[in-house]
N, CA, C, O and the ligand as a Tripos MOL2 file, in Angstrom:
@<TRIPOS>MOLECULE
protein
  249   247    63     0     0
PROTEIN
NO_CHARGES

@<TRIPOS>ATOM
      1 N           0.8290   -1.2130    0.0000 N.3       1 MET1
      2 CA          0.0000    0.0000    0.0000 C.3       1 MET1
      3 C           0.8660    1.2670    0.0000 C.2       1 MET1
      4 O           0.6090    2.2130   -0.7440 O.2       1 MET1
      5 N           1.8900    1.2580    0.8490 N.am      2 ALA2
      6 CA          2.7500    2.4390    0.9600 C.3       2 ALA2
      7 C           3.4780    2.7000   -0.3560 C.2       2 ALA2
      8 O           3.6560    3.8530   -0.7500 O.2       2 ALA2
      9 N           3.8950    1.6450   -1.0260 N.am      3 LYS3
     10 CA          4.6000    1.8070   -2.2990 C.3       3 LYS3
     11 C           3.7010    2.4080   -3.3630 C.2       3 LYS3
     12 O           4.1230    3.2620   -4.1430 O.2       3 LYS3
     13 N           2.4750    1.9570   -3.3840 N.am      4 LYS4
     14 CA          1.5130    2.4730   -4.3570 C.3       4 LYS4
     15 C           1.2940    3.9700   -4.1740 C.2       4 LYS4
     16 O           1.1960    4.7210   -5.1430 O.2       4 LYS4
     17 N           1.2200    4.3850   -2.9170 N.am      5 GLN5
     18 CA          0.9510    5.7870   -2.6220 C.3       5 GLN5
     19 C           2.0940    6.6830   -3.0890 C.2       5 GLN5
     20 O           1.8560    7.7630   -3.6300 O.2       5 GLN5
     21 N           3.3470    6.2330   -2.8790 N.am      6 SER6
     22 CA          4.4860    7.0490   -3.2810 C.3       6 SER6
     23 C           4.5480    7.1900   -4.7990 C.2       6 SER6
     24 O           4.9790    8.2210   -5.3140 O.2       6 SER6
     25 N           4.1210    6.1620   -5.5070 N.am      7 PHE7
     26 CA          4.0730    6.2470   -6.9560 C.3       7 PHE7
     27 C           3.0470    7.2850   -7.3940 C.2       7 PHE7
     28 O           3.2880    8.0420   -8.3340 O.2       7 PHE7
     29 N           1.9170    7.3210   -6.7230 N.am      8 ALA8
     30 CA          0.8700    8.2970   -7.0460 C.3       8 ALA8
     31 C           1.3510    9.7140   -6.7710 C.2       8 ALA8
     32 O           1.0360   10.6390   -7.5200 O.2       8 ALA8
     33 N           2.1180    9.8820   -5.6900 N.am      9 ASP9
     34 CA          2.6540   11.1980   -5.3640 C.3       9 ASP9
     35 C           3.5870   11.7000   -6.4540 C.2       9 ASP9
     36 O           3.5230   12.8630   -6.8510 O.2       9 ASP9
     37 N           4.4380   10.8310   -6.9260 N.am     10 LYS10
     38 CA          5.3870   11.1970   -7.9720 C.3      10 LYS10
     39 C           4.6760   11.6390   -9.2440 C.2      10 LYS10
     40 O           5.0260   12.6640   -9.8290 O.2      10 LYS10
     41 N           3.6800   10.8740   -9.6710 N.am     11 SER11
     42 CA          3.0110   11.1970  -10.9260 C.3      11 SER11
     43 C           2.1590   12.4580  -10.8070 C.2      11 SER11
     44 O           1.9680   13.1680  -11.7940 O.2      11 SER11
     45 N           1.6470   12.7430   -9.6140 N.am     12 SER12
     46 CA          0.7920   13.9210   -9.4600 C.3      12 SER12
     47 C           1.6040   15.2110   -9.5030 C.2      12 SER12
     48 O           1.0560   16.2840   -9.7540 O.2      12 SER12
     49 N           2.9190   15.1070   -9.2580 N.am     13 LYS13
     50 CA          3.7640   16.2990   -9.2980 C.3      13 LYS13
     51 C           4.0200   16.7690  -10.7240 C.2      13 LYS13
     52 O           4.3470   17.9330  -10.9570 O.2      13 LYS13
     53 N           3.8700   15.8590  -11.6670 N.am     14 ARG14
     54 CA          4.0520   16.2580  -13.0650 C.3      14 ARG14
     55 C           2.7510   16.8800  -13.5520 C.2      14 ARG14
     56 O           1.8980   16.2070  -14.1310 O.2      14 ARG14
     57 N           2.6200   18.1560  -13.3090 N.am     15 ALA15
     58 CA          1.3470   18.8340  -13.5270 C.3      15 ALA15
     59 C           0.9960   18.9720  -15.0000 C.2      15 ALA15
     60 O          -0.1760   18.8970  -15.3670 O.2      15 ALA15
     61 N           1.9990   19.1740  -15.8470 N.am     16 HIS16
     62 CA          1.6980   19.5030  -17.2400 C.3      16 HIS16
     63 C           1.5560   18.2880  -18.1550 C.2      16 HIS16
     64 O           0.9010   18.3490  -19.1950 O.2      16 HIS16
     65 N           2.1660   17.2150  -17.7590 N.am     17 THR17
     66 CA          1.9810   16.0130  -18.5610 C.3      17 THR17
     67 C           1.3890   14.9160  -17.6950 C.2      17 THR17
     68 O           1.8330   14.6710  -16.5730 O.2      17 THR17
     69 N           0.4010   14.2810  -18.2320 N.am     18 MET18
     70 CA         -0.2420   13.1940  -17.5250 C.3      18 MET18
     71 C          -0.3580   12.0160  -18.4660 C.2      18 MET18
     72 O          -0.7050   12.1730  -19.6370 O.2      18 MET18
     73 N          -0.0730   10.8670  -17.9630 N.am     19 THR19
     74 CA         -0.2000    9.6820  -18.7970 C.3      19 THR19
     75 C          -1.5220    9.0000  -18.5020 C.2      19 THR19
     76 O          -1.8830    8.7600  -17.3510 O.2      19 THR19
     77 N          -2.2190    8.7020  -19.5600 N.am     20 CYS20
     78 CA         -3.5030    8.0340  -19.4130 C.3      20 CYS20
     79 C          -3.2700    6.5810  -18.9720 C.2      20 CYS20
     80 O          -2.4790    5.8620  -19.5820 O.2      20 CYS20
     81 N          -3.9570    6.1630  -17.9220 N.am     21 PRO21
     82 CA         -3.7890    4.7780  -17.4690 C.3      21 PRO21
     83 C          -4.4260    3.7570  -18.4080 C.2      21 PRO21
     84 O          -4.1450    2.5620  -18.3170 O.2      21 PRO21
     85 N          -5.2750    4.2260  -19.3030 N.am     22 VAL22
     86 CA         -5.9830    3.3110  -20.1980 C.3      22 VAL22
     87 C          -5.1760    3.0200  -21.4600 C.2      22 VAL22
     88 O          -4.9360    1.8570  -21.7870 O.2      22 VAL22
     89 N          -4.7540    4.0740  -22.1740 N.am     23 CYS23
     90 CA         -4.0620    3.8670  -23.4440 C.3      23 CYS23
     91 C          -2.5520    4.0980  -23.3410 C.2      23 CYS23
     92 O          -1.8140    3.8380  -24.2910 O.2      23 CYS23
     93 N          -2.0940    4.5920  -22.1720 N.am     24 ASN24
     94 CA         -0.6660    4.8000  -21.9250 C.3      24 ASN24
     95 C          -0.0600    5.9200  -22.7700 C.2      24 ASN24
     96 O           1.1600    6.0100  -22.9010 O.2      24 ASN24
     97 N          -0.8910    6.7520  -23.3290 N.am     25 GLU25
     98 CA         -0.4210    7.9030  -24.0910 C.3      25 GLU25
     99 C          -0.4370    9.1200  -23.1680 C.2      25 GLU25
    100 O          -1.2520    9.1940  -22.2480 O.2      25 GLU25
    101 N           0.4680   10.0770  -23.4160 N.am     26 SER26
    102 CA          0.4550   11.2750  -22.5970 C.3      26 SER26
    103 C          -0.7180   12.1610  -23.0010 C.2      26 SER26
    104 O          -1.0000   12.3490  -24.1850 O.2      26 SER26
    105 N          -1.3820   12.6890  -22.0080 N.am     27 LYS27
    106 CA         -2.5490   13.5250  -22.2790 C.3      27 LYS27
    107 C          -2.1210   14.9430  -22.5790 C.2      27 LYS27
    108 O          -1.1690   15.4600  -21.9940 O.2      27 LYS27
    109 N          -2.8320   15.5600  -23.4910 N.am     28 GLN28
    110 CA         -2.5700   16.9380  -23.8400 C.3      28 GLN28
    111 C          -3.7280   17.7660  -23.3140 C.2      28 GLN28
    112 O          -4.8920   17.4900  -23.6040 O.2      28 GLN28
    113 N          -3.3900   18.7900  -22.5360 N.am     29 PHE29
    114 CA         -4.4640   19.5800  -21.9480 C.3      29 PHE29
    115 C          -4.8380   20.7480  -22.8450 C.2      29 PHE29
    116 O          -3.9920   21.5550  -23.2280 O.2      29 PHE29
    117 N          -6.1010   20.8210  -23.1650 N.am     30 ILE30
    118 CA         -6.5970   21.8920  -24.0160 C.3      30 ILE30
    119 C          -7.8160   22.5350  -23.3670 C.2      30 ILE30
    120 O          -8.4720   21.9400  -22.5130 O.2      30 ILE30
    121 N          -8.1000   23.7500  -23.7870 N.am     31 LYS31
    122 CA         -9.3240   24.4040  -23.3400 C.3      31 LYS31
    123 C         -10.4250   24.0170  -24.3050 C.2      31 LYS31
    124 O         -10.3180   24.2090  -25.5160 O.2      31 LYS31
    125 N         -11.4660   23.4770  -23.7480 N.am     32 TYR32
    126 CA        -12.5380   22.9160  -24.5480 C.3      32 TYR32
    127 C         -13.8350   23.6370  -24.1980 C.2      32 TYR32
    128 O         -14.1920   23.7630  -23.0270 O.2      32 TYR32
    129 N         -14.5290   24.1040  -25.2200 N.am     33 ILE33
    130 CA        -15.7950   24.8050  -24.9820 C.3      33 ILE33
    131 C         -16.9260   23.7890  -24.9970 C.2      33 ILE33
    132 O         -17.1740   23.1100  -25.9930 O.2      33 ILE33
    133 N         -17.5860   23.7120  -23.8870 N.am     34 LYS34
    134 CA        -18.6220   22.7140  -23.7130 C.3      34 LYS34
    135 C         -19.9790   23.4150  -23.6620 C.2      34 LYS34
    136 O         -20.1390   24.4280  -22.9820 O.2      34 LYS34
    137 N         -20.9390   22.8710  -24.3790 N.am     35 ALA35
    138 CA        -22.2890   23.4220  -24.3430 C.3      35 ALA35
    139 C         -23.0780   22.7480  -23.2250 C.2      35 ALA35
    140 O         -23.1890   21.5230  -23.1670 O.2      35 ALA35
    141 N         -23.6180   23.5710  -22.3500 N.am     36 VAL36
    142 CA        -24.3910   23.0440  -21.2240 C.3      36 VAL36
    143 C         -25.7900   23.6310  -21.2700 C.2      36 VAL36
    144 O         -25.9540   24.8440  -21.3930 O.2      36 VAL36
    145 N         -26.7830   22.7890  -21.1730 N.am     37 LYS37
    146 CA        -28.1620   23.2690  -21.2200 C.3      37 LYS37
    147 C         -28.5850   23.7620  -19.8350 C.2      37 LYS37
    148 O         -28.4870   23.0460  -18.8380 O.2      37 LYS37
    149 N         -29.0590   25.0090  -19.8100 N.am     38 GLY38
    150 CA        -29.4790   25.6010  -18.5450 C.3      38 GLY38
    151 C         -30.8850   25.1820  -18.1670 C.2      38 GLY38
    152 O         -31.5480   24.4500  -18.9020 O.2      38 GLY38
    153 N         -31.3320   25.6510  -17.0190 N.am     39 GLU39
    154 CA        -32.6350   25.2680  -16.4860 C.3      39 GLU39
    155 C         -33.7970   25.6650  -17.3980 C.2      39 GLU39
    156 O         -34.7760   24.9310  -17.5260 O.2      39 GLU39
    157 N         -33.6750   26.8310  -18.0270 N.am     40 LYS40
    158 CA        -34.7700   27.3060  -18.8780 C.3      40 LYS40
    159 C         -34.6200   26.8680  -20.3290 C.2      40 LYS40
    160 O         -35.2780   27.4140  -21.2140 O.2      40 LYS40
    161 N         -33.7750   25.9040  -20.5740 N.am     41 GLY41
    162 CA        -33.6010   25.3810  -21.9210 C.3      41 GLY41
    163 C         -32.6440   26.1790  -22.7740 C.2      41 GLY41
    164 O         -32.4720   25.8990  -23.9610 O.2      41 GLY41
    165 N         -32.0160   27.1800  -22.1660 N.am     42 ALA42
    166 CA        -31.0490   27.9830  -22.9140 C.3      42 ALA42
    167 C         -29.6710   27.3440  -22.8280 C.2      42 ALA42
    168 O         -29.2750   26.8170  -21.7880 O.2      42 ALA42
    169 N         -28.9490   27.4020  -23.9420 N.am     43 TRP43
    170 CA        -27.6240   26.8050  -23.9620 C.3      43 TRP43
    171 C         -26.5840   27.7840  -23.4390 C.2      43 TRP43
    172 O         -26.5560   28.9570  -23.8120 O.2      43 TRP43
    173 N         -25.7530   27.2770  -22.5840 N.am     44 LYS44
    174 CA        -24.6510   28.0830  -22.0670 C.3      44 LYS44
    175 C         -23.3530   27.4310  -22.5010 C.2      44 LYS44
    176 O         -23.2860   26.2140  -22.6780 O.2      44 LYS44
    177 N         -22.3290   28.2420  -22.6690 N.am     45 PHE45
    178 CA        -21.0390   27.6920  -23.0580 C.3      45 PHE45
    179 C         -20.0430   27.8470  -21.9220 C.2      45 PHE45
    180 O         -19.8760   28.9260  -21.3540 O.2      45 PHE45
    181 N         -19.4090   26.7790  -21.6200 N.am     46 ARG46
    182 CA        -18.4750   26.7740  -20.5130 C.3      46 ARG46
    183 C         -17.1220   26.2710  -20.9970 C.2      46 ARG46
    184 O         -17.0340   25.2410  -21.6660 O.2      46 ARG46
    185 N         -16.0670   27.0100  -20.6510 N.am     47 ALA47
    186 CA        -14.7230   26.5810  -21.0310 C.3      47 ALA47
    187 C         -14.1420   25.6850  -19.9480 C.2      47 ALA47
    188 O         -14.0550   26.0760  -18.7840 O.2      47 ALA47
    189 N         -13.7540   24.5050  -20.3370 N.am     48 VAL48
    190 CA        -13.1670   23.5770  -19.3780 C.3      48 VAL48
    191 C         -11.8190   23.0770  -19.8870 C.2      48 VAL48
    192 O         -11.6150   22.9420  -21.0930 O.2      48 VAL48
    193 N         -10.9250   22.8100  -18.9850 N.am     49 ASN49
    194 CA         -9.6400   22.2040  -19.3530 C.3      49 ASN49
    195 C          -9.7890   20.6930  -19.3430 C.2      49 ASN49
    196 O         -10.1380   20.0940  -18.3260 O.2      49 ASN49
    197 N          -9.5200   20.0930  -20.4800 N.am     50 VAL50
    198 CA         -9.6390   18.6420  -20.5480 C.3      50 VAL50
    199 C          -8.3360   18.0260  -21.0380 C.2      50 VAL50
    200 O          -7.6260   18.6090  -21.8580 O.2      50 VAL50
    201 N          -8.0420   16.8710  -20.5370 N.am     51 GLY51
    202 CA         -6.8840   16.1100  -20.9930 C.3      51 GLY51
    203 C          -7.3120   15.2260  -22.1490 C.2      51 GLY51
    204 O          -8.2360   14.4230  -22.0250 O.2      51 GLY51
    205 N          -6.6280   15.3820  -23.2760 N.am     52 VAL52
    206 CA         -7.0050   14.6210  -24.4610 C.3      52 VAL52
    207 C          -5.9580   13.5460  -24.7530 C.2      52 VAL52
    208 O          -4.7610   13.8280  -24.7990 O.2      52 VAL52
    209 N          -6.4120   12.3430  -24.9450 N.am     53 CYS53
    210 CA         -5.5460   11.2350  -25.3460 C.3      53 CYS53
    211 C          -6.3090   10.4120  -26.3780 C.2      53 CYS53
    212 O          -7.3670   10.8220  -26.8550 O.2      53 CYS53
    213 N          -5.7640    9.2570  -26.7150 N.am     54 LYS54
    214 CA         -6.4080    8.4140  -27.7250 C.3      54 LYS54
    215 C          -7.8570    8.0670  -27.3710 C.2      54 LYS54
    216 O          -8.7150    7.9460  -28.2450 O.2      54 LYS54
    217 N          -8.1070    7.9090  -26.0650 N.am     55 CYS55
    218 CA         -9.4340    7.4720  -25.6020 C.3      55 CYS55
    219 C         -10.5450    8.4370  -25.9910 C.2      55 CYS55
    220 O         -11.6440    8.0110  -26.3480 O.2      55 CYS55
    221 N         -10.2600    9.7520  -25.9210 N.am     56 ASN56
    222 CA        -11.3430   10.7020  -26.1270 C.3      56 ASN56
    223 C         -11.0480   11.7450  -27.2040 C.2      56 ASN56
    224 O         -11.8120   12.7000  -27.3490 O.2      56 ASN56
    225 N          -9.9730   11.5890  -27.9530 N.am     57 SER57
    226 CA         -9.6250   12.6110  -28.9520 C.3      57 SER57
    227 C         -10.7090   12.7190  -30.0350 C.2      57 SER57
    228 O         -10.9980   13.8130  -30.5200 O.2      57 SER57
    229 N         -11.3000   11.5930  -30.4050 N.am     58 ALA58
    230 CA        -12.3590   11.6130  -31.4160 C.3      58 ALA58
    231 C         -13.5780   12.3730  -30.9000 C.2      58 ALA58
    232 O         -14.2680   13.0650  -31.6490 O.2      58 ALA58
    233 N         -13.8160   12.2260  -29.6300 N.am     59 GLU59
    234 CA        -14.9640   12.8750  -28.9950 C.3      59 GLU59
    235 C         -14.7430   14.3760  -28.8910 C.2      59 GLU59
    236 O         -15.6710   15.1620  -29.0810 O.2      59 GLU59
    237 N         -13.5060   14.7730  -28.5880 N.am     60 ILE60
    238 CA        -13.1960   16.1860  -28.4010 C.3      60 ILE60
    239 C         -13.0570   16.9030  -29.7410 C.2      60 ILE60
    240 O         -13.6310   17.9730  -29.9450 O.2      60 ILE60
    241 N         -12.2990   16.3100  -30.6420 N.am     61 TYR61
    242 CA        -12.0350   16.9910  -31.9040 C.3      61 TYR61
    243 C         -13.1080   16.7290  -32.9540 C.2      61 TYR61
    244 O         -13.1210   17.3920  -33.9910 O.2      61 TYR61
    245 N         -13.9860   15.8030  -32.7180 N.am     62 GLY62
    246 CA        -15.1030   15.5580  -33.6140 C.3      62 GLY62
    247 C         -14.8230   14.5800  -34.7230 C.2      62 GLY62
    248 O         -15.7030   14.3020  -35.5380 O.2      62 GLY62
    249 ZN         -6.3300    7.2720  -22.9540 Zn       63 ZN63
@<TRIPOS>BOND
     1     1     2 1
     2     2     3 1
     3     3     4 2
     4     3     5 am
     5     5     6 1
     6     6     7 1
     7     7     8 2
     8     7     9 am
     9     9    10 1
    10    10    11 1
    11    11    12 2
    12    11    13 am
    13    13    14 1
    14    14    15 1
    15    15    16 2
    16    15    17 am
    17    17    18 1
    18    18    19 1
    19    19    20 2
    20    19    21 am
    21    21    22 1
    22    22    23 1
    23    23    24 2
    24    23    25 am
    25    25    26 1
    26    26    27 1
    27    27    28 2
    28    27    29 am
    29    29    30 1
    30    30    31 1
    31    31    32 2
    32    31    33 am
    33    33    34 1
    34    34    35 1
    35    35    36 2
    36    35    37 am
    37    37    38 1
    38    38    39 1
    39    39    40 2
    40    39    41 am
    41    41    42 1
    42    42    43 1
    43    43    44 2
    44    43    45 am
    45    45    46 1
    46    46    47 1
    47    47    48 2
    48    47    49 am
    49    49    50 1
    50    50    51 1
    51    51    52 2
    52    51    53 am
    53    53    54 1
    54    54    55 1
    55    55    56 2
    56    55    57 am
    57    57    58 1
    58    58    59 1
    59    59    60 2
    60    59    61 am
    61    61    62 1
    62    62    63 1
    63    63    64 2
    64    63    65 am
    65    65    66 1
    66    66    67 1
    67    67    68 2
    68    67    69 am
    69    69    70 1
    70    70    71 1
    71    71    72 2
    72    71    73 am
    73    73    74 1
    74    74    75 1
    75    75    76 2
    76    75    77 am
    77    77    78 1
    78    78    79 1
    79    79    80 2
    80    79    81 am
    81    81    82 1
    82    82    83 1
    83    83    84 2
    84    83    85 am
    85    85    86 1
    86    86    87 1
    87    87    88 2
    88    87    89 am
    89    89    90 1
    90    90    91 1
    91    91    92 2
    92    91    93 am
    93    93    94 1
    94    94    95 1
    95    95    96 2
    96    95    97 am
    97    97    98 1
    98    98    99 1
    99    99   100 2
   100    99   101 am
   101   101   102 1
   102   102   103 1
   103   103   104 2
   104   103   105 am
   105   105   106 1
   106   106   107 1
   107   107   108 2
   108   107   109 am
   109   109   110 1
   110   110   111 1
   111   111   112 2
   112   111   113 am
   113   113   114 1
   114   114   115 1
   115   115   116 2
   116   115   117 am
   117   117   118 1
   118   118   119 1
   119   119   120 2
   120   119   121 am
   121   121   122 1
   122   122   123 1
   123   123   124 2
   124   123   125 am
   125   125   126 1
   126   126   127 1
   127   127   128 2
   128   127   129 am
   129   129   130 1
   130   130   131 1
   131   131   132 2
   132   131   133 am
   133   133   134 1
   134   134   135 1
   135   135   136 2
   136   135   137 am
   137   137   138 1
   138   138   139 1
   139   139   140 2
   140   139   141 am
   141   141   142 1
   142   142   143 1
   143   143   144 2
   144   143   145 am
   145   145   146 1
   146   146   147 1
   147   147   148 2
   148   147   149 am
   149   149   150 1
   150   150   151 1
   151   151   152 2
   152   151   153 am
   153   153   154 1
   154   154   155 1
   155   155   156 2
   156   155   157 am
   157   157   158 1
   158   158   159 1
   159   159   160 2
   160   159   161 am
   161   161   162 1
   162   162   163 1
   163   163   164 2
   164   163   165 am
   165   165   166 1
   166   166   167 1
   167   167   168 2
   168   167   169 am
   169   169   170 1
   170   170   171 1
   171   171   172 2
   172   171   173 am
   173   173   174 1
   174   174   175 1
   175   175   176 2
   176   175   177 am
   177   177   178 1
   178   178   179 1
   179   179   180 2
   180   179   181 am
   181   181   182 1
   182   182   183 1
   183   183   184 2
   184   183   185 am
   185   185   186 1
   186   186   187 1
   187   187   188 2
   188   187   189 am
   189   189   190 1
   190   190   191 1
   191   191   192 2
   192   191   193 am
   193   193   194 1
   194   194   195 1
   195   195   196 2
   196   195   197 am
   197   197   198 1
   198   198   199 1
   199   199   200 2
   200   199   201 am
   201   201   202 1
   202   202   203 1
   203   203   204 2
   204   203   205 am
   205   205   206 1
   206   206   207 1
   207   207   208 2
   208   207   209 am
   209   209   210 1
   210   210   211 1
   211   211   212 2
   212   211   213 am
   213   213   214 1
   214   214   215 1
   215   215   216 2
   216   215   217 am
   217   217   218 1
   218   218   219 1
   219   219   220 2
   220   219   221 am
   221   221   222 1
   222   222   223 1
   223   223   224 2
   224   223   225 am
   225   225   226 1
   226   226   227 1
   227   227   228 2
   228   227   229 am
   229   229   230 1
   230   230   231 1
   231   231   232 2
   232   231   233 am
   233   233   234 1
   234   234   235 1
   235   235   236 2
   236   235   237 am
   237   237   238 1
   238   238   239 1
   239   239   240 2
   240   239   241 am
   241   241   242 1
   242   242   243 1
   243   243   244 2
   244   243   245 am
   245   245   246 1
   246   246   247 1
   247   247   248 2
@<TRIPOS>SUBSTRUCTURE
     1 MET1         2 RESIDUE 1 A MET
     2 ALA2         6 RESIDUE 1 A ALA
     3 LYS3        10 RESIDUE 1 A LYS
     4 LYS4        14 RESIDUE 1 A LYS
     5 GLN5        18 RESIDUE 1 A GLN
     6 SER6        22 RESIDUE 1 A SER
     7 PHE7        26 RESIDUE 1 A PHE
     8 ALA8        30 RESIDUE 1 A ALA
     9 ASP9        34 RESIDUE 1 A ASP
    10 LYS10       38 RESIDUE 1 A LYS
    11 SER11       42 RESIDUE 1 A SER
    12 SER12       46 RESIDUE 1 A SER
    13 LYS13       50 RESIDUE 1 A LYS
    14 ARG14       54 RESIDUE 1 A ARG
    15 ALA15       58 RESIDUE 1 A ALA
    16 HIS16       62 RESIDUE 1 A HIS
    17 THR17       66 RESIDUE 1 A THR
    18 MET18       70 RESIDUE 1 A MET
    19 THR19       74 RESIDUE 1 A THR
    20 CYS20       78 RESIDUE 1 A CYS
    21 PRO21       82 RESIDUE 1 A PRO
    22 VAL22       86 RESIDUE 1 A VAL
    23 CYS23       90 RESIDUE 1 A CYS
    24 ASN24       94 RESIDUE 1 A ASN
    25 GLU25       98 RESIDUE 1 A GLU
    26 SER26      102 RESIDUE 1 A SER
    27 LYS27      106 RESIDUE 1 A LYS
    28 GLN28      110 RESIDUE 1 A GLN
    29 PHE29      114 RESIDUE 1 A PHE
    30 ILE30      118 RESIDUE 1 A ILE
    31 LYS31      122 RESIDUE 1 A LYS
    32 TYR32      126 RESIDUE 1 A TYR
    33 ILE33      130 RESIDUE 1 A ILE
    34 LYS34      134 RESIDUE 1 A LYS
    35 ALA35      138 RESIDUE 1 A ALA
    36 VAL36      142 RESIDUE 1 A VAL
    37 LYS37      146 RESIDUE 1 A LYS
    38 GLY38      150 RESIDUE 1 A GLY
    39 GLU39      154 RESIDUE 1 A GLU
    40 LYS40      158 RESIDUE 1 A LYS
    41 GLY41      162 RESIDUE 1 A GLY
    42 ALA42      166 RESIDUE 1 A ALA
    43 TRP43      170 RESIDUE 1 A TRP
    44 LYS44      174 RESIDUE 1 A LYS
    45 PHE45      178 RESIDUE 1 A PHE
    46 ARG46      182 RESIDUE 1 A ARG
    47 ALA47      186 RESIDUE 1 A ALA
    48 VAL48      190 RESIDUE 1 A VAL
    49 ASN49      194 RESIDUE 1 A ASN
    50 VAL50      198 RESIDUE 1 A VAL
    51 GLY51      202 RESIDUE 1 A GLY
    52 VAL52      206 RESIDUE 1 A VAL
    53 CYS53      210 RESIDUE 1 A CYS
    54 LYS54      214 RESIDUE 1 A LYS
    55 CYS55      218 RESIDUE 1 A CYS
    56 ASN56      222 RESIDUE 1 A ASN
    57 SER57      226 RESIDUE 1 A SER
    58 ALA58      230 RESIDUE 1 A ALA
    59 GLU59      234 RESIDUE 1 A GLU
    60 ILE60      238 RESIDUE 1 A ILE
    61 TYR61      242 RESIDUE 1 A TYR
    62 GLY62      246 RESIDUE 1 A GLY
    63 ZN63       249 GROUP 0 **** ****
């Protein structure tokens, strides 16, 4: 357990690059504009930082 935790600490310090545990590719962080539907049915746009890798690049870039 202790060994696992120290590994997590090390990887969390690398703020700008993150490796995806699923595809093992480094994630690229981009600002992504997300459309969110509000309570009254109006669309709002929200900018979020997302990590893009092989798993979700098709979803993000279309
Ligand atoms: Zn991935």
